Residue, then its C-alpha position, 0 to 999 in steps of 0.5 A: m803547919a809546914s814541915t820544919l827541921q831543927l837548926d843548931i849552930v854551935t861553936p867551942d864557946r857557945q850555942v849561936l842559934s837553935r830554932r826550927v826552920a824551913s830550910v838551910t843552905a851552907s857552903g861545904v868543901d864540895g860546894d853549896f848544899s841546901i837541906l829541907p825537912h826529911h833530907i837524907p843523912f850526911l856529914t860534910a866539912l864546911q868552908v868559911g862563908s855564909l849559911h842562910y836559913h828560911l824562917d816565916g818566909a824570910v831569909h836569915y844569914v849567919f857567918v860560919s868559919g869552917g867546921f862540920a855539918e851533920i844532917t839527919g832527917e829532922r836536924v842540921l847540926i853545925l859545929a863551927e870554929a866560929a859563927e856570928l849572927p849579922e848583928e854580932i859582926d863588928v863591921a869596923r873590925a872586919m874592915r880592918a882585918r880585910e885591909r890587913a889581909l890585903a896588905r899581907l897578900q901584897a907583901a906575900q907576893q913580894e916577900q914569900l910570906d904565908h900567902a894561904r894564911a893571909k888569903a884565909a883571913l881575907q876570906r873571913a873578913i869579906s864573908r863577915l862584911k857580906i853577911h852583915g850587908e845581906a842582913g840589911l843592918p846599918g853600917k854598910m860598907a861604902a868602901m868595900g871596893s872590888h875585892t868583895r866578889 
C-alpha cells in the first residue's frame, strides 16, 4: 500500500473532513505548498482559496477561508475560519456575494468605502465558485465573466 498521511480540516463549527490521502496542496500566505507523507513539520497561515488533495488517483477540492495549517510527518491539520466541500457550496449565494462585492468595489473607488473588505468578499465568492466548478458538480456558472481569474 502506498504511503499516506492524515488530512483533517476543522472549523470552529465542525470537522469538515478527516481522511487518509496521498498528498495535500494549499495556499499559504507565502505561496502555494504541497505536502507528501513524511514531510518536515511546519506551521503556516492560510489564504482564502482552494485546498486540494489526491486520493485513489483523483483530485478532490475544498474551499478554505483563511486559518492555519499544521504539518507533521504524518498529518496535515487545517484549522480554518470556514471550509466547504464542493457539494456544500451554494452557487446562487456565492454568485450573489460576488455581485455584491463587485458593486462595493466600484462604490469604494468612488466613495472611499472599505475597499479591503469588499476585495476579501469577492475573493471568497470567486474561490467558492471556482472550487465548485473544478469538482465538476452541476450548476456551473455560465455568467462568471472575466472577474474569476
